[in-house]
C-alpha angles and dihedrals in degrees: 000000000000114000120206108188140158125202130207137180114244116232102190141017093243089113089072092074089053096048114120097178138011135188136182114240127194118183144162138178132253085188125013097180106135090226090065125357121197113200135188113204136182112199110186101308100340130090126218138187114205132184120193129186128214116289124246123254093284093044092232101104131051143139114272128181122180135173133178115246130186113283091235090055091050091050091051093046091052088064092063098042125114115276115280128068123211112215119181146142115237117213117197113213129178115217113176108313095338136079120224119205106211113196118203107194125213133182115031092357097048113146094037120111120178129181121206129191125192117216138191092229136010092248097046113134118236138173117258114212121217092254092061115103136177119348113245100173095126096037107101091199087078096053113108091233090058093044091053091065099025104040119204092240089066096055 
């Protein structure tokens, strides 16, 4: 239930050749308050409800609870979400012993590519591939909840 995650900008499309799986994700927020976000997500043909708490001082660790919900329920809940839809393709890439989730945004956030890695501890060592750029873990502008109301194309 605790998520430890680091985020990075992606500086090239070299990760595409290393992708072993990819999925389209559409999501929106019932509540985008940074203290507690409530997200509805459709990943391929499955629906999910996710609640996330506020991150710690480094932005790497926070409470996360997620459960699968019927696709039809997720579709209905998307219609009552706050304005701003996140639409992206998630590429899964193995680097060493870790999997990176590389999100290629489309729509209002087109041009933005972010890689995330989940860790067992905040200080866990991990391999950084050549396509990984600046770390943005503690920069709330790169959180999906922020991007849903302040799209990348408007920056």
